[in-house]
Structure formats: structure tokens, C-alpha cells
Backbone as numpy.savetxt, mean C-alpha at the origin, in Angstrom:
# Nx Ny Nz CAx CAy CAz Cx Cy Cz
-7.42 -13.27 8.78 -6.87 -11.92 8.32 -7.96 -11.36 7.54
-8.37 -9.90 8.03 -9.37 -9.19 7.28 -8.38 -8.07 6.52
-8.62 -7.86 5.16 -8.11 -7.20 4.21 -8.83 -6.13 3.63
-8.38 -5.00 3.43 -9.31 -4.14 2.33 -8.26 -3.91 1.09
-8.64 -4.26 0.24 -7.84 -4.07 -0.94 -8.55 -2.81 -2.00
-7.84 -2.04 -2.33 -8.29 -0.90 -3.26 -8.01 -1.21 -4.61
-9.27 -1.46 -5.29 -8.91 -1.82 -6.48 -9.65 -0.92 -7.63
-8.87 -0.35 -8.63 -9.42 0.52 -9.59 -9.36 -0.04 -11.11
-9.17 -1.13 -11.27 -9.09 -1.87 -12.50 -7.69 -1.77 -13.33
-6.89 -1.28 -12.76 -5.71 -1.16 -13.44 -4.66 -2.10 -13.42
-3.60 -2.33 -14.08 -2.86 -3.40 -14.05 -1.80 -3.55 -12.73
-1.89 -2.21 -12.08 -1.15 -2.28 -10.67 -2.01 -2.87 -9.94
-3.22 -2.80 -9.96 -4.35 -3.22 -8.95 -4.43 -4.73 -9.06
-4.47 -5.23 -10.44 -4.18 -6.70 -10.57 -2.99 -7.25 -9.99
-1.78 -6.55 -10.18 -0.57 -7.22 -9.59 -0.93 -7.19 -8.16
-1.43 -6.24 -7.44 -1.45 -6.14 -5.90 -2.29 -7.36 -5.41
-3.36 -7.73 -6.09 -4.15 -8.80 -5.84 -3.28 -10.16 -5.95
-2.67 -10.29 -7.10 -1.88 -11.43 -7.35 -0.79 -11.74 -6.20
0.01 -10.69 -6.09 1.00 -10.88 -5.06 0.33 -10.82 -3.64
-0.37 -10.00 -3.36 -0.92 -10.16 -1.95 -1.45 -11.36 -1.60
-2.13 -12.12 -2.53 -2.80 -13.71 -2.36 -1.44 -14.45 -2.03
-0.46 -14.39 -2.66 0.73 -15.36 -2.45 1.48 -15.02 -1.16
1.39 -13.64 -0.64 1.95 -13.11 0.69 1.05 -13.56 1.76
-0.25 -13.39 1.53 -1.14 -13.64 2.57 -2.31 -14.62 2.08
-1.92 -15.86 2.11 -2.81 -16.86 1.64 -4.15 -16.90 2.80
-5.23 -17.22 2.12 -6.40 -17.59 2.78 -7.00 -16.57 3.52
-6.73 -15.18 3.01 -7.41 -14.01 3.86 -8.74 -13.78 3.33
-9.56 -13.00 4.29 -10.80 -12.70 3.74 -10.65 -11.08 3.30
-11.22 -10.84 2.06 -10.85 -9.32 1.51 -12.12 -8.71 1.11
-12.32 -7.34 1.38 -13.26 -6.51 0.75 -12.51 -5.87 -0.38
-13.02 -6.00 -1.58 -12.44 -5.57 -2.83 -13.24 -3.95 -2.85
-12.51 -2.92 -2.47 -13.16 -1.78 -2.45 -12.65 -0.80 -3.80
-13.90 -0.35 -4.32 -13.82 0.48 -5.47 -14.48 1.59 -5.52
-13.72 2.95 -5.57 -14.38 4.30 -5.26 -14.90 4.66 -6.92
-16.37 4.99 -6.86 -16.99 5.33 -7.99 -16.68 6.78 -7.91
-15.87 7.47 -8.93 -15.74 9.11 -8.74 -16.24 9.62 -9.92
-16.27 10.86 -10.03 -16.95 11.86 -11.03 -15.62 11.59 -12.26
-16.28 11.85 -13.50 -17.52 11.89 -13.96 -18.19 10.62 -14.05
-17.88 9.76 -13.18 -18.59 8.20 -13.29 -18.42 7.55 -14.40
-19.15 7.76 -15.48 -19.00 6.89 -16.63 -17.94 7.28 -17.34
-17.47 6.34 -18.26 -16.09 6.63 -19.13 -16.47 7.59 -20.23
-15.18 8.30 -20.79 -15.43 9.21 -21.97 -16.10 8.53 -23.20
-15.82 7.15 -23.37 -16.69 6.61 -24.30 -18.30 6.50 -24.27
-18.48 6.36 -23.04 -19.86 6.06 -22.59 -20.63 7.64 -22.73
-19.95 8.46 -22.33 -20.52 9.85 -22.11 -20.58 10.26 -23.70
-19.77 9.95 -24.44 -20.01 10.56 -25.80 -21.21 9.88 -26.31
-21.48 8.54 -26.22 -22.63 7.97 -26.59 -23.88 8.41 -26.18
-23.87 8.85 -24.91 -25.06 9.30 -24.25 -25.46 10.75 -24.51
-24.51 11.69 -24.92 -24.80 12.97 -25.04 -25.51 13.25 -26.19
-26.94 14.07 -26.13 -27.78 14.41 -27.11 -28.00 15.75 -27.02
-27.15 16.58 -26.55 -27.30 18.02 -26.70 -27.77 18.71 -25.43
-27.80 19.99 -25.19 -27.93 20.75 -23.70 -29.41 20.50 -23.34
-30.34 20.62 -24.34 -31.74 20.42 -24.22 -32.09 19.32 -23.34
-31.09 18.07 -23.65 -31.42 16.83 -22.78 -30.48 16.73 -21.61
-30.20 17.96 -20.92 -29.13 17.81 -19.95 -29.47 16.83 -18.75
-30.66 17.08 -18.26 -31.03 16.10 -17.16 -31.05 14.76 -17.44
-31.54 14.42 -18.44 -31.53 12.95 -19.11 -29.97 12.42 -19.19
-29.08 13.42 -19.52 -27.83 13.10 -19.93 -27.05 12.67 -18.54
-27.39 13.40 -17.53 -26.81 13.36 -16.02 -27.41 11.87 -15.42
-28.60 11.78 -15.76 -29.06 10.66 -15.12 -28.70 9.38 -15.57
-28.45 9.60 -17.12 -28.05 8.31 -17.88 -26.39 8.06 -17.44
-25.69 9.17 -17.30 -24.20 8.95 -16.72 -24.24 8.22 -15.38
-25.19 8.67 -14.45 -25.19 7.96 -13.01 -25.45 6.54 -13.25
-26.53 6.33 -14.20 -26.85 4.92 -14.41 -25.75 3.88 -14.78
-25.29 4.52 -16.12 -24.27 3.77 -16.84 -22.91 3.58 -15.80
-22.71 4.78 -15.22 -21.47 4.64 -14.43 -21.50 3.66 -13.07
-22.79 3.79 -12.56 -23.00 2.90 -11.54 -22.69 1.29 -12.08
-23.16 1.02 -12.99 -23.03 -0.30 -13.71 -21.64 -0.61 -14.01
-20.81 0.36 -14.58 -19.51 0.17 -14.95 -18.62 -0.31 -13.53
-18.93 0.56 -12.61 -18.24 0.32 -11.22 -18.65 -0.85 -10.74
-19.88 -1.63 -11.02 -20.31 -2.96 -10.47 -19.40 -3.64 -11.11
-19.39 -3.73 -12.53 -18.66 -4.87 -13.30 -17.08 -4.64 -13.11
-16.53 -3.47 -13.04 -15.10 -3.49 -12.73 -14.80 -4.01 -11.32
-15.58 -3.82 -10.22 -15.07 -4.47 -8.69 -15.50 -5.82 -8.94
-16.43 -6.47 -9.59 -16.67 -7.86 -9.78 -15.58 -8.58 -10.38
-14.80 -7.99 -11.37 -13.52 -8.49 -11.80 -12.18 -8.49 -10.60
-12.40 -7.55 -9.88 -11.57 -7.52 -8.90 -11.87 -8.70 -7.82
-13.04 -8.92 -7.73 -13.49 -10.00 -6.83 -13.07 -11.53 -7.47
-13.35 -11.55 -8.63 -13.04 -12.75 -9.39 -11.50 -12.97 -9.30
-10.42 -11.91 -9.35 -9.29 -12.17 -9.34 -8.82 -12.57 -7.91
-9.31 -12.01 -6.91 -9.00 -12.27 -5.52 -9.45 -13.59 -5.06
-10.66 -14.02 -5.61 -11.04 -15.57 -5.40 -9.85 -16.44 -6.15
-9.63 -16.10 -7.18 -8.56 -17.00 -7.87 -7.17 -16.83 -7.24
-7.03 -15.95 -6.51 -5.85 -15.88 -5.50 -5.79 -16.67 -4.50
-7.04 -17.19 -4.16 -7.01 -17.99 -2.89 -7.73 -17.16 -1.74
-8.37 -15.95 -1.95 -9.15 -15.27 -0.81 -10.45 -15.56 -0.93
-11.05 -15.57 0.27 -12.62 -15.30 0.24 -12.76 -13.75 0.05
-13.73 -13.40 -0.92 -13.62 -11.91 -1.17 -14.94 -11.40 -1.58
-15.39 -10.20 -1.19 -16.67 -9.48 -1.57 -16.50 -8.13 -2.16
-17.29 -7.89 -2.95 -17.29 -6.35 -3.37 -17.81 -5.25 -2.52
-17.09 -4.09 -2.80 -17.55 -3.05 -1.93 -17.27 -1.66 -3.03
-18.55 -1.09 -3.15 -18.45 0.25 -4.22 -18.97 1.06 -3.25
-18.03 2.13 -3.24 -18.39 3.70 -2.72 -18.43 4.59 -3.62
-19.42 5.52 -3.66 -19.55 6.78 -4.32 -18.54 7.71 -3.85
-17.80 8.43 -4.73 -16.94 9.63 -4.07 -16.97 10.71 -5.03
-16.48 11.84 -4.44 -16.48 13.07 -5.17 -14.95 13.58 -5.25
-14.04 12.64 -5.62 -12.58 13.23 -5.49 -11.98 12.87 -4.19
-10.67 13.10 -4.23 -9.96 12.71 -2.89 -9.92 11.41 -2.57
-9.69 10.63 -3.49 -9.75 9.06 -3.27 -8.89 8.51 -2.37
-7.60 9.24 -1.93 -6.66 8.74 -0.95 -7.34 8.90 0.27
-8.01 10.23 0.63 -8.59 10.43 1.99 -9.89 9.53 1.91
-10.46 9.28 0.99 -11.74 8.42 1.16 -11.47 7.09 1.37
-10.40 6.54 0.94 -9.93 5.12 1.17 -9.62 5.26 2.71
-8.92 6.04 3.31 -8.43 6.13 4.67 -9.63 6.15 5.47
-10.73 7.03 5.19 -12.00 7.03 5.80 -12.65 5.68 5.75
-12.61 5.09 4.69 -13.35 3.83 4.62 -12.69 2.76 5.63
-11.28 2.90 5.74 -10.50 1.79 6.34 -11.04 2.12 7.87
-11.30 3.23 8.19 -11.67 3.53 9.53 -13.17 2.88 9.81
-13.82 2.76 9.02 -15.28 2.11 9.25 -14.89 0.54 9.18
-14.24 0.17 8.34 -14.14 -1.33 8.19 -13.14 -1.97 9.13
-12.12 -1.07 9.77 -11.08 -1.68 10.64 -10.35 -2.95 10.03
-9.89 -3.15 9.23 -9.32 -4.29 8.44 -7.78 -4.37 9.20
-7.39 -5.69 9.28 -5.95 -5.92 9.63 -5.04 -5.13 8.84
-5.05 -4.98 7.52 -4.31 -4.68 6.61 -5.03 -3.90 5.43
-4.46 -2.73 4.92 -5.07 -2.34 3.64 -3.83 -2.47 2.58
-4.53 -2.90 1.44 -3.62 -3.45 0.21 -3.81 -2.55 -1.04
-2.82 -2.05 -1.73 -3.13 -1.47 -2.76 -1.91 -1.38 -3.60
-2.07 -1.14 -5.02 -1.02 -1.18 -5.92 -0.26 0.23 -6.34
0.91 0.27 -6.48 1.43 1.36 -7.04 1.93 1.58 -8.09
1.98 2.45 -8.83 2.31 2.75 -10.23 3.79 3.15 -10.60
4.47 3.28 -9.22 5.91 3.73 -9.45 5.86 5.20 -9.78
5.07 6.03 -9.24 5.37 7.46 -9.50 6.63 7.81 -8.81
7.47 9.13 -9.60 8.44 9.59 -9.14 8.45 10.90 -9.35
9.47 11.66 -9.03 9.68 13.09 -9.31 8.71 13.97 -9.00
8.24 14.82 -9.82 7.55 15.89 -9.38 6.03 15.20 -8.81
5.64 14.20 -9.69 4.26 13.57 -9.49 4.50 12.99 -7.86
5.44 12.64 -7.57 5.51 11.96 -6.06 5.58 12.92 -5.11
6.22 14.13 -5.36 6.04 15.31 -4.43 4.69 15.62 -4.30
3.88 15.77 -5.12 2.50 16.20 -5.24 1.68 15.10 -4.42
2.06 13.80 -4.19 1.39 12.72 -3.46 0.69 11.97 -4.35
0.67 10.58 -4.36 -0.06 9.60 -5.12 -1.16 9.30 -4.09
-2.12 8.31 -4.68 -3.23 7.70 -3.84 -2.52 6.92 -2.95
-1.68 6.14 -3.08 -0.89 5.30 -2.25 -0.25 6.02 -1.10
0.42 7.23 -1.56 0.92 8.02 -0.51 -0.04 8.72 0.72
-1.20 9.03 -0.03 -2.20 9.67 0.95 -2.77 8.83 1.80
-3.01 7.27 1.09 -3.52 6.33 2.15 -2.59 6.23 3.23
-1.17 6.01 2.93 -0.28 5.78 4.02 -0.38 6.61 5.01
-0.42 7.93 4.70 -0.44 9.09 5.83 -1.50 8.97 6.69
-2.80 8.60 6.14 -3.99 8.75 6.93 -4.56 7.60 7.52
-4.35 6.57 6.95 -4.88 5.18 7.19 -4.56 4.63 8.55
-5.64 4.14 9.37 -5.49 3.70 10.73 -4.83 2.50 11.04
-4.64 1.58 9.90 -3.98 0.40 9.93 -2.76 0.18 9.09
-2.08 -0.80 9.23 -0.91 -0.93 8.18 -1.28 -0.89 6.79
-0.51 -0.47 5.95 -0.67 -0.27 4.60 0.24 -1.05 3.87
-0.04 -2.17 3.04 0.86 -2.86 2.09 0.76 -2.31 0.85
1.62 -1.64 0.31 1.96 -1.00 -1.01 2.55 -2.05 -1.99
2.05 -2.40 -3.06 2.91 -3.53 -3.95 3.09 -2.74 -5.32
4.66 -2.55 -5.54 4.83 -1.92 -6.76 4.58 -2.75 -8.10
4.40 -1.89 -9.28 4.29 -2.85 -10.44 5.04 -1.96 -11.38
5.86 -2.84 -12.12 5.81 -4.22 -12.21 6.92 -4.68 -10.97
6.80 -5.94 -10.89 7.77 -6.68 -10.19 8.53 -7.57 -11.00
9.85 -7.71 -10.90 10.56 -8.49 -11.45 10.52 -9.97 -11.13
10.86 -10.93 -11.83 10.83 -12.36 -11.72 11.42 -12.73 -10.30
12.41 -12.30 -10.01 13.20 -12.66 -8.53 12.34 -12.20 -7.57
11.80 -11.04 -7.68 11.06 -10.42 -6.62 9.78 -11.09 -6.44
9.15 -11.66 -7.50 7.81 -12.48 -7.47 8.00 -13.56 -6.89
9.28 -14.32 -7.14 9.62 -15.68 -6.53 9.84 -15.56 -5.01
10.24 -14.49 -4.57 10.31 -14.29 -3.03 8.97 -14.15 -2.45
8.11 -13.91 -3.12 6.70 -13.70 -2.22 6.37 -15.04 -1.54
6.52 -16.13 -2.09 5.97 -17.39 -1.69 6.42 -17.55 -0.21
7.94 -17.57 0.08 8.50 -18.24 1.12 9.61 -17.12 1.65
9.83 -16.21 1.11 10.86 -15.22 1.47 10.72 -14.69 2.91
11.83 -14.20 3.54 11.60 -13.58 4.89 11.18 -12.09 4.75
10.83 -11.62 5.98 10.56 -10.27 6.20 11.50 -9.51 6.56
11.85 -8.30 5.98 12.74 -7.28 6.42 12.20 -6.16 7.22
12.52 -6.12 8.39 11.94 -4.81 9.31 13.13 -3.87 9.54
12.55 -2.78 9.26 13.69 -1.52 9.49 13.61 -1.36 10.83
14.80 -1.37 11.71 14.92 -1.33 13.02 15.92 -0.30 13.61
15.28 0.68 14.32 16.21 1.58 14.98 16.01 1.46 16.60
15.10 0.69 17.13 14.73 0.81 18.35 13.57 1.75 18.79
13.29 2.63 18.05 12.20 3.36 18.13 10.82 2.99 18.45
9.84 3.80 18.83 8.55 3.24 18.83 8.09 2.87 17.65
8.44 3.58 16.60 7.85 3.16 15.26 8.30 1.86 14.84
9.70 1.57 14.83 10.21 0.38 14.55 9.76 -0.93 15.28
9.32 -0.63 16.58 8.77 -1.84 17.58 7.24 -1.97 16.90
6.70 -1.03 16.57 5.46 -1.02 15.92 5.64 -1.85 14.67
6.43 -1.77 13.96 6.74 -2.46 12.54 7.17 -3.85 12.98
7.65 -4.07 13.95 8.09 -5.48 14.32 6.59 -6.08 14.52
5.93 -5.47 15.48 4.82 -6.24 16.00 3.81 -6.31 14.73
3.82 -5.50 13.81 3.03 -5.89 12.62 3.54 -6.93 11.93
4.63 -6.90 11.70 5.42 -8.22 10.81 5.01 -9.45 11.42
4.99 -9.56 12.87 4.80 -10.84 13.39 3.26 -11.04 13.37
2.37 -10.03 13.52 1.01 -10.20 13.29 0.52 -10.65 11.85
1.09 -9.97 10.85 0.75 -10.26 9.53 1.42 -11.52 8.92
2.76 -11.79 9.12 3.45 -12.69 8.68 4.21 -13.41 9.61
3.53 -14.07 10.78 3.91 -14.77 11.85 4.65 -15.93 11.50
4.51 -16.67 10.53 5.15 -18.11 10.20 6.52 -17.79 9.49
6.72 -16.42 9.03 7.97 -16.35 8.26 9.33 -15.83 9.01
10.22 -16.08 8.67 11.61 -15.50 9.04 11.38 -14.06 9.05
11.82 -13.48 10.25 11.92 -12.02 10.24 13.33 -11.55 10.23
13.92 -10.55 9.61 15.26 -9.91 9.68 15.32 -8.54 10.04
15.80 -8.02 11.16 15.82 -6.86 11.63 16.92 -6.16 10.78
16.71 -4.96 10.04 17.79 -4.35 9.27 18.16 -2.90 9.94
19.31 -2.75 10.51 19.49 -1.35 11.18 20.47 -0.60 10.09
20.23 0.53 9.97 21.07 1.56 9.06 21.76 2.54 9.82
22.97 2.45 9.83 23.81 3.54 10.56 23.76 4.81 10.12
23.82 5.73 11.01 24.07 6.99 10.57 22.60 7.75 10.46
21.57 7.10 10.76 20.30 7.69 10.84 19.62 8.05 12.37
20.89 8.49 13.11 20.43 8.55 14.44 20.77 7.68 15.46
20.61 7.97 16.86 20.88 6.74 17.83 19.85 5.56 17.35
20.41 4.29 17.67 19.55 3.05 17.52 19.96 2.16 18.91
19.12 1.39 19.03 19.19 0.38 20.22 19.37 -0.97 19.53
20.17 -1.75 20.19 20.38 -3.18 19.52 19.23 -3.85 19.38
19.26 -4.72 18.45 18.21 -5.46 17.85 17.78 -6.56 18.83
16.55 -6.74 19.38 16.22 -7.59 20.27 16.74 -9.13 19.87
16.94 -10.14 21.00 17.32 -11.18 20.61 16.15 -12.22 19.98
16.54 -13.39 19.41 15.46 -14.15 18.62 15.32 -14.00 17.47
15.88 -12.72 16.83 15.73 -12.52 15.27 17.11 -12.58 14.58
17.07 -12.67 13.34 18.29 -12.54 12.66 18.48 -11.07 12.42
19.78 -10.37 12.49 19.97 -8.95 12.24 20.87 -8.63 11.46
20.80 -7.58 10.78 21.84 -6.99 9.66 22.16 -5.49 9.95
23.28 -5.14 9.92 23.54 -3.68 10.08 24.28 -3.25 8.74
23.83 -2.16 8.29 24.42 -1.63 7.02 24.62 -0.34 7.16
25.75 0.26 6.37 26.26 1.69 6.14 25.46 2.09 4.83
24.68 3.32 5.01 24.17 3.87 3.63 25.20 3.99 2.63
24.87 3.71 1.22 25.86 3.96 0.20 25.96 5.40 -0.29
24.95 6.21 -0.08 25.06 7.74 -0.38 24.47 8.56 0.70
24.47 9.77 0.71 23.88 10.69 1.58 22.97 11.66 0.86
21.98 11.98 1.29 20.90 13.08 1.04 20.61 14.05 1.91
20.15 15.30 1.48 19.79 16.10 2.61 18.80 15.70 3.47
17.79 14.86 2.91 16.87 14.24 3.74 17.25 12.68 3.82
17.35 12.34 5.13 18.03 11.09 5.56 17.21 9.81 5.00
15.79 9.97 4.83 15.06 8.86 4.40 15.53 8.00 3.41
15.80 8.85 2.12 16.11 8.13 1.05 17.27 7.22 1.12
18.52 7.56 1.88 19.66 6.76 2.28 19.22 5.50 3.01
18.40 5.95 4.05 18.01 4.60 4.50 17.30 3.44 3.80
16.25 4.11 3.07 15.36 3.33 2.07 16.33 2.50 1.24
17.26 3.28 0.43 18.05 2.39 -0.48 18.77 1.17 0.24
19.27 1.54 1.78 19.94 0.43 2.32 19.00 -0.61 2.72
17.71 -0.40 3.07 16.82 -1.31 3.30 16.67 -2.16 2.06
16.48 -1.56 0.88 16.41 -2.30 -0.32 17.40 -3.13 -0.67
18.69 -2.61 -0.62 19.89 -3.60 -0.54 19.88 -4.76 0.19
19.38 -4.55 1.44 19.34 -5.73 2.43 18.15 -6.58 1.84
17.22 -6.22 1.48 15.85 -6.92 1.02 16.56 -7.72 -0.11
17.20 -7.21 -0.99 17.63 -7.89 -2.11 18.56 -9.12 -1.73
19.54 -8.77 -0.85 20.34 -9.90 -0.42 19.77 -11.01 0.22
18.70 -10.41 1.17 18.05 -11.59 1.91 17.05 -12.47 1.05
16.64 -11.98 -0.29 15.49 -12.40 -1.14 14.32 -12.26 -0.12
13.92 -11.06 0.26 13.02 -10.74 1.26 11.61 -10.77 0.19
10.34 -11.32 0.95 9.26 -11.12 0.39 8.73 -9.66 0.44
9.11 -9.07 1.60 8.58 -7.71 1.96 9.32 -6.87 2.86
9.19 -5.60 2.80 9.86 -5.04 3.68 9.00 -3.99 4.64
9.11 -4.12 5.86 8.12 -3.54 6.75 8.80 -2.27 7.69
8.22 -0.99 7.60 8.98 0.16 8.30 7.63 0.71 9.07
8.10 1.37 10.19 7.02 2.31 10.85 7.12 3.73 10.52
6.07 4.26 10.66 5.80 5.88 10.46 6.24 6.53 11.72
6.85 7.77 11.42 7.04 8.34 12.78 6.09 9.51 13.08
4.95 9.49 12.29 3.98 10.46 12.72 4.16 11.74 12.37
4.97 12.16 11.23 5.09 13.70 11.01 3.82 14.03 10.35
3.69 15.21 9.86 2.50 15.71 9.11 2.82 15.28 7.75
1.51 15.15 7.05 1.58 14.59 5.65 2.39 15.67 4.79
2.18 16.74 4.93 2.96 17.90 4.04 4.51 17.78 4.19
5.00 17.63 5.38 6.48 17.41 5.58 6.87 16.08 5.08
6.26 15.17 5.28 6.67 13.87 4.70 6.93 13.84 3.24
5.73 14.33 2.48 5.80 14.45 1.12 6.90 15.21 0.62
7.14 16.45 1.29 8.07 17.64 0.59 9.58 16.97 1.15
9.78 16.37 2.30 11.12 16.07 2.84 11.56 14.50 2.56
10.40 13.61 2.62 10.81 12.11 2.46 11.13 11.56 3.74
10.19 10.79 4.37 10.61 10.11 5.80 11.20 8.75 5.12
11.71 7.87 6.22 12.13 6.69 5.81 10.89 5.88 5.13
9.57 6.00 5.81 8.53 5.32 5.30 8.12 5.71 3.91
8.26 7.00 3.67 7.72 7.63 2.09 8.97 7.22 1.28
10.18 7.23 1.65 11.11 7.04 0.82 11.19 5.55 0.48
10.80 4.50 1.25 10.61 3.21 0.91 9.53 2.87 0.01
8.53 3.73 0.12 7.37 3.46 -0.88 7.90 3.60 -2.35
8.88 4.96 -2.37 9.25 5.26 -3.74 10.64 4.55 -4.21
11.51 3.85 -3.30 12.78 3.38 -3.82 12.94 2.00 -3.27
12.28 1.31 -2.88 12.31 -0.03 -2.70 11.30 -0.79 -3.48
11.83 -1.49 -4.57 11.04 -2.17 -5.46 10.39 -3.65 -5.20
9.87 -3.69 -4.02 9.36 -4.92 -3.40 8.15 -4.43 -2.55
7.19 -5.42 -2.12 6.17 -4.98 -1.42 6.65 -4.19 -0.13
6.04 -3.16 0.29 6.30 -2.42 1.66 5.43 -2.25 2.50
5.23 -2.53 3.80 4.13 -2.25 4.73 4.75 -1.12 5.41
3.79 -0.19 5.51 4.09 1.05 6.38 2.83 0.93 7.57
3.71 1.04 8.87 2.65 0.75 10.06 2.52 2.04 10.63
1.24 2.52 10.77 1.18 3.94 11.59 1.66 3.79 13.18
2.16 4.82 13.55 2.40 5.08 14.95 1.50 4.53 15.98
0.09 4.65 15.69 -0.90 4.00 16.44 -2.00 3.23 15.52
-1.99 2.11 15.89 -3.02 1.01 15.34 -3.60 0.13 16.24
-4.85 0.28 16.44 -5.60 -0.22 17.65 -5.39 -1.94 17.73
-4.76 -2.64 16.79 -5.03 -4.07 16.99 -3.36 -4.44 17.19
-2.53 -3.57 17.42 -1.04 -3.88 17.75 -0.78 -3.42 19.07
0.03 -4.30 19.77 0.51 -3.75 21.16 1.44 -2.64 21.06
1.32 -1.87 22.25 2.35 -0.61 22.28 3.55 -1.30 22.77
């Protein structure tokens, strides 16, 4: 299993490594860190500043020290990944903003089986504007595993052997989600979860455990009601992760209205895998 793990040195990123190592043991990972302006930290920049007459030297020093900081930070990520049982190596990329888009472009080049990143649990207005994890999910060519921070004790305990809950409605997106769950978590039990009232559904295929649930609440955009039902199912099943398919809507519409995939990212407090409508390594 080839993984691209997005690492920024935060607690959320450290949680993502620890949890993904339990979910996907023995993987090979590229620990990707984006080196973005202003490159060096505030404390380093204050130490380097010597006045406007030395501006060129200041810029060069920021570049030098920023590169060294980036190398040290990604090395920490590699150490954490190896401690989690992965074979890992660093990948530092210089970027000029737009981290989410840059990470998606990087995934195009690397062609990983899975992209992994941590989420800091953004909600409200900041979620509407889109976090890095939202943007990666919208544009990445491969399934994206988003691991929320923090996880509770029961949610962490489920990572090692819990089943995988797949959102199922018979659509192409749900079939892709099932194929991804089998590819990524093949030895685990898979539970197909159908939520009534989200449009027509097809019966779950034979050979899988299946659960049908009514949503507890109704919202103007149906995605949140389905996500809450999936969350309740995952809690009942003591699931390690939830896998959902993307319906391929535009990024702006999904961020503003909330699809099932986007709602799951913001309302399911367990690892969530979002599978794009088209992923070259999965069967149609």
C-alpha cells in the first residue's frame, strides 16, 4: 500500500500518523510537507531582520533557515511514521499558498493508493470557506482518509480491529466506495449502511452485513442528515472508519450546500475515507 501523508507538524498531523499506522499496518508512505511563505517562523524572522539596508541578505537568510526548518519538521514526521510501523521517506515541496490544491497536484504525480491527512475539526464559517482537508478531498485523484483530532478512547480502540462502514445507496459513488473499502481494508468486516429518505436506493449486495437507518433530523441540504445517520451506525458497530463516495459535484456547491461526503467530514468523529467518482486504481 502506497500512501501520501500530508504533514504540517501539528497535533492533528501526528494523530493522523498514529491512527493511520494502526488502520493500515505495514504501508509505505511519503511524508509530504509543503514549505509555504513566509518560509521561516516569526521567531526566526525577527532574529534575522537587520533593517531595510540588508533586505536582500534578509530574504536569502529566510530562504535558508526556512528550508532547514522544513527539513527538520518533515524528518519528525518520518520518525513518527516509522514508529507507527510504516516504511517512510520525506518529501518537501516549496509552495506559494493554496496548500490543498498543491497537495492534490502532488498526488497526481505520486499516484498513491491513499492520501492521509489530519483534520482540526473546523466548523461553522471556517468550514464554509473550506479547510485544507476539504480542498484535497475535492480535487485529489485518489481516495482521501481524513482523521479527526482529537479521537476519544473508544474511537481509538476501534482502529485496530473494528469493521468498516460504507455508505450505500446503489449509486456509482457508493459502488466506488465499496471497491475502495475492499482494496484498502480487505481483511476487515465491511458493513453497508443505507440511510432512508436520501432518494432511491438499491438493495445492498449479498455477502455483506447491512444496516438500514432512518435519519433523526431533516436539514435543507440532505447530506448532514445522512452523515449523522452514518455516524450513529459507526458508533453502534464500533467501526474503525467510514467510507463514502463523492457524487462529483463542483467544489463551490459542495462547500456551500454540503454533500454526504462533505457532511461526513465535518460530522463523523471517526476516520472518514472519501472516494472520488473516478479513481484509476479502482474498478468501475
